[in-house]
NUGUFI-437323 format. One record per atom (N, C-alpha, C): residue in three letters; y, z, x. Coordinates in pm, whole numbers, plus 50000, padded with zeros to 5 digits. Each point is the difference from the previous one (the first is absolute). Example, Ala and Ser with C-alpha at 12.3 -4.5 7.8 and 13.67 -1.06 7.14 Angstrom:
REM residues 2
ALA494315078051319
ALA501195000049911
ALA501205000050090
SER501054992849965
SER501195000650082
SER501095007349923
END
This chain:
REM residues 76
MET433264958931588
MET500705008249902
MET500425013050067
LYS501185004749965
LYS500545012650052
LYS500405008749881
THR499745013050007
THR500425009049893
THR500945010550057
VAL501025003449920
VAL500975010350036
VAL500305008349876
GLN500515012050021
GLN500435008649890
GLN501504998149981
ILE500424998249874
ILE501424998549970
ILE500395009749889
SER501305002249989
SER500555008349894
SER501034991949923
LEU499824999449869
LEU500944992849911
LEU500425009849890
ASN500765010250037
ASN500285010949907
ASN501314998649923
SER500584988049996
SER501194997749917
SER500034985449954
ILE500754997749895
ILE500104986449945
ILE500644990650103
ASP501035004850070
ASP500664991750101
ASP499054996550114
LYS499145009550039
LYS499044997250107
LYS499004989449956
VAL499575000649875
VAL499044990049949
VAL500644986250003
LYS501234998949952
LYS500694987049998
LYS500164994450141
SER500485008450093
SER500234995050135
SER498684997050072
PHE498935007649969
PHE498684997350057
PHE499504986349956
VAL500084997149871
VAL499534987149948
VAL500824988650061
ASN501315001850011
ASN500854989850064
ASN499614997950147
ALA499645010850069
ALA499634999050142
ALA498704992350019
ILE499005002549916
ILE498714993450022
ILE499914986049940
THR500864996849905
THR499944986449944
THR500474989550099
GLN500645004050109
GLN500414990350101
GLN498824995250084
PHE498865006749987
PHE498794996150075
PHE499034992949906
ASP499304989850053
ASP499064992349919
ASP498585005750003
TYR499875012750030
TYR498695006450007
TYR499755008149874
ASP498735003949981
ASP499655008449886
ASP500135014750039
PHE500565007849909
PHE500165014450017
PHE499425006849877
ASP499145010050020
ASP499445007649889
ASP500365014750016
LEU500315006549888
LEU500205014450000
LEU498755006349941
ILE499495010350067
ILE498765006549959
ILE500305014649972
SER499755004149877
SER500215013949959
SER498775004249920
GLY499135007950063
GLY498765003849934
GLY499134987849979
ARG499634997449877
ARG499154988549971
ARG500804987749957
TYR501325001350001
TYR500864988949960
TYR500464991950121
VAL499914986949988
VAL500514990850102
VAL500924990249928
ILE501264999750041
ILE500944991049934
ILE500734991550103
ASP500544988949956
ASP500794991150085
ASP501305007250034
ALA500275001950128
ALA501195007450043
ALA501304992449972
LYS499924987449966
LYS501214992249970
LYS500355000849851
SER499245007749924
SER500225001549856
SER500725013249971
ILE501264999049963
ILE500765012349969
ILE499365007449883
MET499604992949898
MET499385006649885
MET498695006850040
GLY499244993650086
GLY498765006150047
GLY500265012650079
ILE501014999950084
ILE500335011950080
ILE500375011749909
PHE500774997449896
PHE500405010849910
PHE498845005449917
SER498854993550003
SER498825005349930
SER499265010350085
LEU500425001550127
LEU499345009450091
LEU500735013450002
ASP499325010350049
ASP500625013150021
ASP500804999350129
LEU501314999149989
LEU500864998050116
LEU500445013250065
SER499515011249949
SER500385012950058
SER499245002950128
LYS498934992450025
LYS499195001950121
LYS500034987350084
PRO499715001150131
PRO499924987850082
PRO498904990649948
ILE500214987250020
ILE499094989649953
ILE499534992050120
GLU498764995449994
GLU499474991750109
GLU500384985549976
LEU500554993650102
LEU500374986049995
LEU499064992050088
ALA499294990449942
ALA499124991150076
ALA500754986950024
ILE500144996650127
ILE500704987750039
ILE498954990150048
HIS499854988949929
HIS498984990050032
HIS500614989650094
VAL499975003150129
VAL500654991550099
VAL499235001050132
GLU500004989150074
GLU499344999850131
GLU501015000550114
HIS501234995749973
HIS501054999950103
HIS501325003449934
ASP501085000750077
ASP501345003849950
ASP500055014449949
ILE499015008350035
ILE499965013649948
ILE501195008250047
ASP500474997950122
ASP501155007650051
ASP501264997349918
GLU500224987549964
GLU501154996449919
GLU499925006549862
ILE498815000249942
ILE499805006049868
ILE500235015150008
LEU499425006650100
LEU500155014450013
LEU501465003850023
GLU500744991650070
GLU501425002750020
GLU500754999649866
ALA499664990349915
ALA500634998949868
ALA499615011749911
LEU498815005650022
LEU499505011049916
LEU500405013850053
GLN500685000650112
GLN500325012950065
GLN500615010449905
PRO500934996449911
PRO500605010249913
PRO499015006449901
TYR498854993749981
TYR499055004749899
TYR498775006950058
LEU499804998750130
LEU498815005550064
LEU500035015250000
VAL498835005949980
VAL499895014649999
VAL499595004650139
END
């Protein structure tokens, strides 16, 4: 598992983020305080405080470079 900090501070960023990660067959969780939600859930993402960076947990053993490249626009 790898964790990174991301910023999703606009509706367009949330939509493009979900589109970017749904191309991968791995599990992604967003962690904000005590809340952990499925990062592929747009409704779940909008339940978080998006004004601050959020921790993204990527449950993967390989292909991490390809995933991080896709996530580049969102990394803090």
